TORDO-264755 format. One record per residue (C-alpha): x, y, z; residue number from 1; residue in one letter. Coordinates in Angstrom, 1 decimal. Layout:
N
+--------+--------+--------+-----+--------+
|      u |      v |      w | num | residu |
+--------+--------+--------+-----+--------+
|      X |      Y |      Z | NUM |      A |
...
+--------+--------+--------+-----+--------+
END
This chain:
338
+--------+--------+--------+-----+--------+
|      u |      v |      w | num | residu |
+--------+--------+--------+-----+--------+
|  -37.4 |    7.6 |   -4.8 |   1 |      X |
|  -34.0 |    6.1 |   -5.5 |   2 |      X |
|  -30.9 |    8.3 |   -5.6 |   3 |      X |
|  -28.9 |    8.0 |   -8.9 |   4 |      X |
|  -25.3 |    6.4 |   -8.5 |   5 |      X |
|  -23.7 |    9.8 |   -9.0 |   6 |      X |
|  -25.5 |   11.2 |   -5.9 |   7 |      X |
|  -24.3 |    8.5 |   -3.4 |   8 |      X |
|  -21.0 |    7.0 |   -2.4 |   9 |      X |
|  -20.6 |    3.4 |   -3.8 |  10 |      X |
|  -18.3 |    0.6 |   -2.6 |  11 |      X |
|  -16.2 |    1.3 |   -5.8 |  12 |      X |
|  -15.2 |    4.7 |   -4.1 |  13 |      X |
|  -12.9 |    2.7 |   -1.8 |  14 |      X |
|  -11.1 |    0.6 |   -4.2 |  15 |      X |
|   -7.9 |    2.7 |   -5.0 |  16 |      X |
|   -8.8 |    3.7 |   -8.5 |  17 |      X |
|  -10.2 |    6.8 |  -10.2 |  18 |      X |
|  -13.4 |    7.0 |   -8.2 |  19 |      X |
|  -11.4 |    6.9 |   -4.9 |  20 |      X |
|   -9.3 |    9.7 |   -6.2 |  21 |      X |
|  -12.3 |   11.7 |   -7.0 |  22 |      X |
|  -13.7 |   11.2 |   -3.5 |  23 |      X |
|  -10.5 |   12.0 |   -1.8 |  24 |      X |
|  -10.2 |   15.2 |   -3.9 |  25 |      X |
|  -13.7 |   16.2 |   -2.8 |  26 |      X |
|  -12.9 |   15.7 |    0.9 |  27 |      X |
|   -9.5 |   17.6 |    0.6 |  28 |      X |
|  -11.3 |   20.6 |   -1.1 |  29 |      X |
|  -14.1 |   20.7 |    1.2 |  30 |      X |
|  -11.9 |   20.9 |    4.1 |  31 |      X |
|   -9.9 |   23.7 |    2.6 |  32 |      X |
|   -7.0 |   21.7 |    1.2 |  33 |      X |
|   -5.3 |   22.5 |   -2.2 |  34 |      X |
|   -6.9 |   20.7 |   -5.0 |  35 |      X |
|   -4.4 |   18.5 |   -7.1 |  36 |      X |
|   -1.3 |   18.7 |   -4.8 |  37 |      X |
|    0.4 |   15.5 |   -4.2 |  38 |      X |
|   -0.9 |   13.4 |   -1.3 |  39 |      X |
|    1.8 |   11.3 |    0.5 |  40 |      X |
|    1.3 |    8.3 |    2.8 |  41 |      X |
|    2.1 |   10.5 |    5.9 |  42 |      X |
|    1.8 |   14.2 |    6.9 |  43 |      X |
|    4.8 |   15.9 |    8.3 |  44 |      X |
|    4.9 |   18.1 |   11.5 |  45 |      X |
|    7.9 |   20.4 |   12.2 |  46 |      X |
|    8.6 |   20.4 |   15.9 |  47 |      X |
|   11.6 |   22.7 |   16.0 |  48 |      X |
|   13.8 |   19.7 |   16.8 |  49 |      X |
|   13.2 |   17.8 |   13.6 |  50 |      X |
|   10.2 |   16.4 |   11.7 |  51 |      X |
|    7.4 |   13.9 |   13.0 |  52 |      X |
|    5.6 |   11.9 |   10.4 |  53 |      X |
|    1.8 |   11.3 |   11.3 |  54 |      X |
|   -0.5 |    9.0 |    9.5 |  55 |      X |
|   -3.9 |    7.5 |    9.9 |  56 |      X |
|   -5.9 |    4.5 |    8.5 |  57 |      X |
|   -8.9 |    2.4 |    8.8 |  58 |      X |
|   -9.3 |   -1.3 |    8.2 |  59 |      X |
|  -12.4 |   -3.2 |    7.1 |  60 |      X |
|  -11.0 |   -6.2 |    5.4 |  61 |      X |
|  -13.5 |   -9.1 |    4.9 |  62 |      X |
|  -12.8 |  -11.7 |    6.0 |  63 |      X |
|  -11.0 |  -10.7 |    9.0 |  64 |      X |
|   -8.9 |  -13.9 |    9.0 |  65 |      X |
|   -7.2 |  -14.9 |    5.8 |  66 |      X |
|   -4.2 |  -16.9 |    4.6 |  67 |      X |
|   -1.1 |  -15.1 |    6.0 |  68 |      X |
|   -2.8 |  -12.8 |    8.3 |  69 |      X |
|   -5.8 |  -11.2 |    9.9 |  70 |      X |
|   -7.2 |   -7.8 |   10.3 |  71 |      X |
|   -5.1 |   -7.0 |   13.4 |  72 |      X |
|   -1.8 |   -7.9 |   11.7 |  73 |      X |
|   -2.9 |   -6.0 |    8.7 |  74 |      X |
|   -3.6 |   -2.9 |   10.8 |  75 |      X |
|   -0.4 |   -2.6 |   12.4 |  76 |      X |
|    1.6 |   -3.4 |    9.2 |  77 |      X |
|   -0.5 |   -0.9 |    7.1 |  78 |      X |
|    0.2 |    1.9 |    9.6 |  79 |      X |
|    3.9 |    1.1 |   10.0 |  80 |      X |
|    4.3 |    1.0 |    6.3 |  81 |      X |
|    2.8 |    4.4 |    5.5 |  82 |      X |
|    5.3 |    5.7 |    8.0 |  83 |      X |
|    8.2 |    3.7 |    6.7 |  84 |      X |
|    7.8 |    4.8 |    3.0 |  85 |      X |
|    7.7 |    8.3 |    4.0 |  86 |      X |
|   11.2 |    8.0 |    5.4 |  87 |      X |
|   10.1 |    7.8 |    9.1 |  88 |      X |
|   11.1 |    5.4 |   11.7 |  89 |      X |
|    7.8 |    4.1 |   13.1 |  90 |      X |
|    7.6 |    4.9 |   17.0 |  91 |      X |
|    4.0 |    4.6 |   18.3 |  92 |      X |
|    0.5 |    3.8 |   17.1 |  93 |      X |
|   -3.1 |    4.0 |   18.2 |  94 |      X |
|   -5.8 |    1.5 |   17.9 |  95 |      X |
|   -9.5 |    2.1 |   18.0 |  96 |      X |
|  -12.0 |   -0.8 |   17.6 |  97 |      X |
|  -15.6 |   -0.7 |   16.4 |  98 |      X |
|  -16.9 |   -4.0 |   17.5 |  99 |      X |
|  -20.3 |   -5.4 |   16.5 | 100 |      X |
|  -22.5 |   -7.0 |   19.1 | 101 |      X |
|  -22.2 |  -10.8 |   19.1 | 102 |      X |
|  -18.5 |  -10.8 |   18.2 | 103 |      X |
|  -16.7 |  -13.7 |   19.7 | 104 |      X |
|  -14.3 |  -13.0 |   22.6 | 105 |      X |
|  -12.2 |  -15.8 |   21.1 | 106 |      X |
|  -11.7 |  -14.1 |   17.8 | 107 |      X |
|  -11.0 |  -10.7 |   19.6 | 108 |      X |
|   -8.3 |  -12.5 |   21.6 | 109 |      X |
|   -6.8 |  -13.9 |   18.4 | 110 |      X |
|   -6.6 |  -10.4 |   16.9 | 111 |      X |
|   -5.2 |   -8.8 |   20.0 | 112 |      X |
|   -2.4 |  -11.5 |   20.2 | 113 |      X |
|   -1.8 |  -10.8 |   16.5 | 114 |      X |
|   -1.4 |   -7.1 |   17.1 | 115 |      X |
|    0.9 |   -7.7 |   20.0 | 116 |      X |
|    3.1 |   -9.9 |   18.0 | 117 |      X |
|    3.2 |   -7.7 |   14.9 | 118 |      X |
|    4.0 |   -4.5 |   17.0 | 119 |      X |
|    6.9 |   -6.1 |   18.7 | 120 |      X |
|    8.2 |   -7.3 |   15.2 | 121 |      X |
|    7.8 |   -3.8 |   13.7 | 122 |      X |
|    9.3 |   -2.1 |   16.8 | 123 |      X |
|    6.4 |    0.1 |   17.7 | 124 |      X |
|    4.3 |    0.6 |   20.8 | 125 |      X |
|    0.5 |    0.7 |   21.0 | 126 |      X |
|    0.3 |    3.8 |   23.1 | 127 |      X |
|   -3.5 |    4.8 |   23.1 | 128 |      X |
|   -6.9 |    3.6 |   21.7 | 129 |      X |
|  -10.5 |    3.4 |   22.0 | 130 |      X |
|  -13.2 |    0.8 |   21.8 | 131 |      X |
|  -16.9 |    1.2 |   20.6 | 132 |      X |
|  -19.6 |   -1.6 |   20.4 | 133 |      X |
|  -22.5 |   -1.1 |   18.0 | 134 |      X |
|  -25.7 |   -3.0 |   17.3 | 135 |      X |
|  -25.8 |   -6.4 |   15.8 | 136 |      X |
|  -25.5 |   -6.1 |   12.1 | 137 |      X |
|  -24.1 |   -2.7 |   12.1 | 138 |      X |
|  -20.3 |   -3.2 |   11.8 | 139 |      X |
|  -19.7 |   -6.5 |   10.0 | 140 |      X |
|  -17.9 |   -8.1 |   12.9 | 141 |      X |
|  -15.0 |   -5.7 |   13.6 | 142 |      X |
|  -13.4 |   -2.4 |   12.1 | 143 |      X |
|  -10.0 |   -1.2 |   13.3 | 144 |      X |
|   -8.9 |    2.5 |   13.0 | 145 |      X |
|   -5.3 |    3.4 |   13.5 | 146 |      X |
|   -2.9 |    6.3 |   13.8 | 147 |      X |
|    0.8 |    6.4 |   13.8 | 148 |      X |
|    3.8 |    8.6 |   14.4 | 149 |      X |
|    7.4 |    8.2 |   13.4 | 150 |      X |
|   10.6 |   10.2 |   13.5 | 151 |      X |
|   12.1 |   11.4 |   10.2 | 152 |      X |
|   16.1 |   11.4 |   10.2 | 153 |      X |
|   17.5 |   14.8 |    9.7 | 154 |      X |
|   18.0 |   15.9 |    6.1 | 155 |      X |
|   15.8 |   13.1 |    4.7 | 156 |      X |
|   13.1 |   14.0 |    2.3 | 157 |      X |
|   11.1 |   11.4 |    0.2 | 158 |      X |
|    8.3 |   12.4 |   -2.1 | 159 |      X |
|    6.2 |   11.0 |   -4.9 | 160 |      X |
|    7.0 |   14.4 |   -6.7 | 161 |      X |
|   10.7 |   13.8 |   -6.8 | 162 |      X |
|   11.3 |   11.3 |   -9.6 | 163 |      X |
|   13.5 |   12.7 |  -12.3 | 164 |      X |
|   14.3 |   11.4 |  -15.9 | 165 |      X |
|   17.2 |    8.8 |  -15.7 | 166 |      X |
|   16.0 |    7.3 |  -12.4 | 167 |      X |
|   15.2 |    3.7 |  -12.0 | 168 |      X |
|   12.1 |    2.0 |  -10.5 | 169 |      X |
|   12.5 |   -0.9 |   -8.1 | 170 |      X |
|   10.0 |   -3.1 |   -6.3 | 171 |      X |
|   10.9 |   -5.3 |   -3.4 | 172 |      X |
|    8.9 |   -8.5 |   -4.5 | 173 |      X |
|    6.1 |  -10.3 |   -6.2 | 174 |      X |
|    2.8 |   -8.4 |   -6.7 | 175 |      X |
|   -0.8 |   -9.4 |   -6.3 | 176 |      X |
|   -0.4 |  -11.9 |   -3.4 | 177 |      X |
|   -2.6 |  -10.2 |   -0.9 | 178 |      X |
|   -5.4 |   -9.4 |   -3.4 | 179 |      X |
|   -5.5 |  -13.1 |   -4.8 | 180 |      X |
|   -5.2 |  -14.6 |   -1.4 | 181 |      X |
|   -8.3 |  -12.6 |   -0.2 | 182 |      X |
|  -10.2 |  -13.4 |   -3.5 | 183 |      X |
|   -9.4 |  -17.2 |   -3.3 | 184 |      X |
|  -10.9 |  -17.3 |    0.3 | 185 |      X |
|  -14.0 |  -15.3 |   -0.7 | 186 |      X |
|  -14.8 |  -17.2 |   -3.8 | 187 |      X |
|  -13.8 |  -20.7 |   -2.6 | 188 |      X |
|  -11.1 |  -20.8 |   -5.5 | 189 |      X |
|   -7.9 |  -22.6 |   -5.3 | 190 |      X |
|   -5.2 |  -20.6 |   -7.1 | 191 |      X |
|   -2.3 |  -22.6 |   -5.5 | 192 |      X |
|   -1.6 |  -24.0 |   -2.2 | 193 |      X |
|    1.4 |  -21.6 |   -1.5 | 194 |      X |
|   -0.8 |  -18.4 |   -2.1 | 195 |      X |
|   -0.9 |  -16.3 |    1.0 | 196 |      X |
|   -1.1 |  -12.7 |    1.8 | 197 |      X |
|    2.1 |  -10.6 |    1.6 | 198 |      X |
|    1.2 |   -8.5 |    4.7 | 199 |      X |
|    4.5 |   -7.5 |    6.5 | 200 |      X |
|    5.9 |   -4.6 |    8.5 | 201 |      X |
|    8.2 |   -2.9 |    5.8 | 202 |      X |
|   10.1 |   -0.9 |    8.3 | 203 |      X |
|   12.1 |   -4.0 |    8.8 | 204 |      X |
|   13.7 |   -3.5 |    5.4 | 205 |      X |
|   13.2 |    0.2 |    4.7 | 206 |      X |
|   14.6 |    1.7 |    7.8 | 207 |      X |
|   18.0 |    0.1 |    7.6 | 208 |      X |
|   18.2 |    0.6 |    3.9 | 209 |      X |
|   17.6 |    4.4 |    4.2 | 210 |      X |
|   20.7 |    4.5 |    6.6 | 211 |      X |
|   22.9 |    2.7 |    4.0 | 212 |      X |
|   21.7 |    3.7 |    0.5 | 213 |      X |
|   22.1 |    7.1 |   -1.1 | 214 |      X |
|   20.0 |    8.5 |   -4.0 | 215 |      X |
|   16.5 |    7.4 |   -2.9 | 216 |      X |
|   14.0 |    9.8 |   -4.3 | 217 |      X |
|   10.8 |    8.4 |   -3.0 | 218 |      X |
|    8.7 |    5.3 |   -2.1 | 219 |      X |
|    5.1 |    4.2 |   -2.0 | 220 |      X |
|    3.5 |    1.0 |   -0.7 | 221 |      X |
|    1.4 |   -0.5 |   -3.5 | 222 |      X |
|   -1.9 |   -1.3 |   -1.6 | 223 |      X |
|   -5.3 |   -0.5 |   -3.1 | 224 |      X |
|   -5.0 |    0.0 |   -6.8 | 225 |      X |
|   -1.8 |   -2.1 |   -6.8 | 226 |      X |
|    1.4 |   -1.2 |   -8.6 | 227 |      X |
|   -0.5 |    0.6 |  -11.3 | 228 |      X |
|   -1.8 |    3.1 |   -8.7 | 229 |      X |
|    1.5 |    4.1 |   -7.3 | 230 |      X |
|    3.3 |    4.3 |  -10.5 | 231 |      X |
|    0.5 |    6.6 |  -11.9 | 232 |      X |
|    0.7 |    8.7 |   -8.7 | 233 |      X |
|    4.6 |    9.1 |   -9.2 | 234 |      X |
|    4.3 |   10.0 |  -12.8 | 235 |      X |
|    1.5 |   12.5 |  -12.3 | 236 |      X |
|    3.0 |   14.0 |   -9.0 | 237 |      X |
|    6.6 |   14.4 |  -10.7 | 238 |      X |
|    5.4 |   15.3 |  -14.1 | 239 |      X |
|    7.4 |   12.4 |  -15.8 | 240 |      X |
|    6.8 |    9.2 |  -17.7 | 241 |      X |
|    7.6 |    5.8 |  -16.1 | 242 |      X |
|    8.4 |    3.1 |  -18.6 | 243 |      X |
|    8.0 |   -0.4 |  -17.2 | 244 |      X |
|    9.0 |   -3.8 |  -18.5 | 245 |      X |
|    6.5 |   -6.4 |  -17.9 | 246 |      X |
|    9.0 |   -9.3 |  -17.9 | 247 |      X |
|   10.8 |   -7.7 |  -15.1 | 248 |      X |
|    7.8 |   -7.4 |  -12.8 | 249 |      X |
|    7.9 |  -10.3 |  -10.1 | 250 |      X |
|    4.7 |  -12.3 |  -10.1 | 251 |      X |
|    3.9 |  -15.7 |   -8.7 | 252 |      X |
|    2.4 |  -18.2 |  -11.1 | 253 |      X |
|   -0.6 |  -18.7 |   -9.0 | 254 |      X |
|   -1.4 |  -14.9 |   -9.1 | 255 |      X |
|   -0.8 |  -14.8 |  -12.9 | 256 |      X |
|   -3.3 |  -17.8 |  -13.4 | 257 |      X |
|   -5.8 |  -16.4 |  -11.0 | 258 |      X |
|   -5.8 |  -13.0 |  -12.8 | 259 |      X |
|   -6.3 |  -14.8 |  -16.1 | 260 |      X |
|   -9.1 |  -16.8 |  -14.8 | 261 |      X |
|  -11.0 |  -13.8 |  -13.2 | 262 |      X |
|  -10.1 |  -11.3 |  -16.0 | 263 |      X |
|   -7.9 |   -9.0 |  -13.7 | 264 |      X |
|   -4.8 |   -7.0 |  -14.5 | 265 |      X |
|   -2.3 |   -8.1 |  -12.0 | 266 |      X |
|   -0.9 |   -4.6 |  -11.7 | 267 |      X |
|   -4.2 |   -3.5 |  -10.2 | 268 |      X |
|   -4.3 |   -6.0 |   -7.5 | 269 |      X |
|   -3.5 |   -4.8 |   -3.9 | 270 |      X |
|   -0.5 |   -5.7 |   -1.9 | 271 |      X |
|    0.3 |   -5.2 |    1.7 | 272 |      X |
|    4.0 |   -6.0 |    1.9 | 273 |      X |
|    5.3 |   -4.3 |   -1.3 | 274 |      X |
|    6.8 |   -0.9 |   -1.9 | 275 |      X |
|    7.9 |    0.9 |   -5.0 | 276 |      X |
|   11.1 |    2.9 |   -5.0 | 277 |      X |
|   12.5 |    5.5 |   -7.3 | 278 |      X |
|   16.3 |    6.0 |   -7.0 | 279 |      X |
|   19.0 |    7.6 |   -8.9 | 280 |      X |
|   20.5 |    5.2 |  -11.4 | 281 |      X |
|   24.1 |    5.0 |  -10.1 | 282 |      X |
|   22.8 |    3.8 |   -6.6 | 283 |      X |
|   20.2 |    1.2 |   -7.9 | 284 |      X |
|   22.5 |   -1.7 |   -7.9 | 285 |      X |
|   23.6 |   -1.3 |   -4.5 | 286 |      X |
|   20.0 |   -0.9 |   -3.3 | 287 |      X |
|   19.1 |   -4.1 |   -5.1 | 288 |      X |
|   21.8 |   -5.9 |   -3.6 | 289 |      X |
|   20.7 |   -4.7 |   -0.1 | 290 |      X |
|   16.9 |   -5.5 |   -0.9 | 291 |      X |
|   17.8 |   -9.2 |   -2.0 | 292 |      X |
|   19.8 |   -9.9 |    1.1 | 293 |      X |
|   16.7 |   -9.2 |    3.2 | 294 |      X |
|   13.6 |  -11.6 |    3.7 | 295 |      X |
|   11.3 |   -8.9 |    2.6 | 296 |      X |
|   13.2 |   -8.2 |   -0.5 | 297 |      X |
|   14.5 |  -11.5 |   -1.8 | 298 |      X |
|   12.6 |  -11.2 |   -5.0 | 299 |      X |
|   13.4 |   -7.5 |   -5.6 | 300 |      X |
|   13.6 |   -6.2 |   -9.1 | 301 |      X |
|   14.3 |   -3.2 |  -11.3 | 302 |      X |
|   11.2 |   -2.9 |  -13.1 | 303 |      X |
|   11.5 |    0.4 |  -15.1 | 304 |      X |
|   12.8 |    3.7 |  -15.6 | 305 |      X |
|   11.9 |    7.3 |  -15.5 | 306 |      X |
|   11.8 |    9.3 |  -18.7 | 307 |      X |
|   10.6 |   12.9 |  -19.6 | 308 |      X |
|    7.7 |   12.0 |  -22.1 | 309 |      X |
|    4.8 |   11.4 |  -22.4 | 310 |      X |
|    4.6 |   13.2 |  -18.9 | 311 |      X |
|    2.1 |   11.8 |  -16.5 | 312 |      X |
|    1.9 |    8.4 |  -18.1 | 313 |      X |
|    3.0 |    4.8 |  -17.3 | 314 |      X |
|    4.0 |    2.8 |  -20.4 | 315 |      X |
|    4.4 |   -0.9 |  -20.2 | 316 |      X |
|    6.6 |   -2.8 |  -22.5 | 317 |      X |
|    4.7 |   -6.0 |  -22.9 | 318 |      X |
|    6.2 |   -9.6 |  -23.1 | 319 |      X |
|    5.3 |   -9.6 |  -26.7 | 320 |      X |
|    7.4 |   -6.6 |  -27.4 | 321 |      X |
|    4.6 |   -4.1 |  -27.8 | 322 |      X |
|    3.6 |   -1.0 |  -25.6 | 323 |      X |
|    0.5 |    0.0 |  -23.8 | 324 |      X |
|   -0.5 |    2.7 |  -21.4 | 325 |      X |
|   -1.2 |    1.5 |  -17.8 | 326 |      X |
|   -4.4 |    3.3 |  -16.4 | 327 |      X |
|   -5.9 |    3.2 |  -13.0 | 328 |      X |
|   -8.9 |    1.2 |  -12.7 | 329 |      X |
|  -12.1 |    3.3 |  -12.6 | 330 |      X |
|  -13.8 |    1.6 |   -9.7 | 331 |      X |
|  -13.4 |   -1.3 |   -7.3 | 332 |      X |
|  -11.5 |   -4.4 |   -8.5 | 333 |      X |
|  -11.7 |   -6.1 |   -5.0 | 334 |      X |
|  -13.7 |   -4.4 |   -2.3 | 335 |      X |
|  -13.0 |   -4.7 |    1.4 | 336 |      X |
|   -9.3 |   -5.6 |    0.7 | 337 |      X |
|   -7.8 |   -3.7 |    3.7 | 338 |      X |
+--------+--------+--------+-----+--------+
END
């Protein structure tokens, strides 16, 4: 007898939308956590001598090599980025591999070399790890699990629940590059020769910015669920409305055309090198100037503002002058994206 869909976990539960939120909420509640409380990209541990940020992640991207990166590069960047948007200076990471029997040593070496290069670029050290090998056909090549720790500067506190009416919302560059790069490779579609993943260690721009720019309320990296997911999380967690201008959102023409062809909403597409920042209005121009001076923020833009109502919503001013609500996708737009 087959189980009904509502009785089993589906691939769509990992896609960054409403179904993933429901799954995470179920896990949190079963483990004794508080239902509905804001969930940040890292947890914080008080040591008596300051705060340590701690995060963990797993990477199951398919294919493991893609335009602009690979699963190893992605694993380091994804872990570092969760720490960086939490305000921490990334310090050390762990790496655990689940390897399928028959995986090529040549491919493993490519991934290890990529991890070494990316860790050096991000300024973190791989300090521990683990390796397991499973039967052929049981792991789809290679899965990577990571954990990371970072030090939070004294007095710094960033949160998705800190946005206030009057604040501005910034993003450091174009959206949808990672998701469309993966999709083009999977489906054999040519959306444009310049389309590559945006995977990058955001600590390179965030850490120095936090030392120079005041008024930053919170940051999130726009991965699964894309820009729409993080904006909705901030709006709900802070009890505010976020109003976004469609014409101000940076997007490559290849991504725009690819989304039109496939029927996707660009704001739902995953990124791996983009972060959203909420900042007090009076400090936004200085922040924008700093971001644009950095290679990872050259196309930064102010994309919207925080208002008080309707609370918990994201409202998009369209290119045609109308307005619409930006919701989370229900299921999985692009599975196995990270």
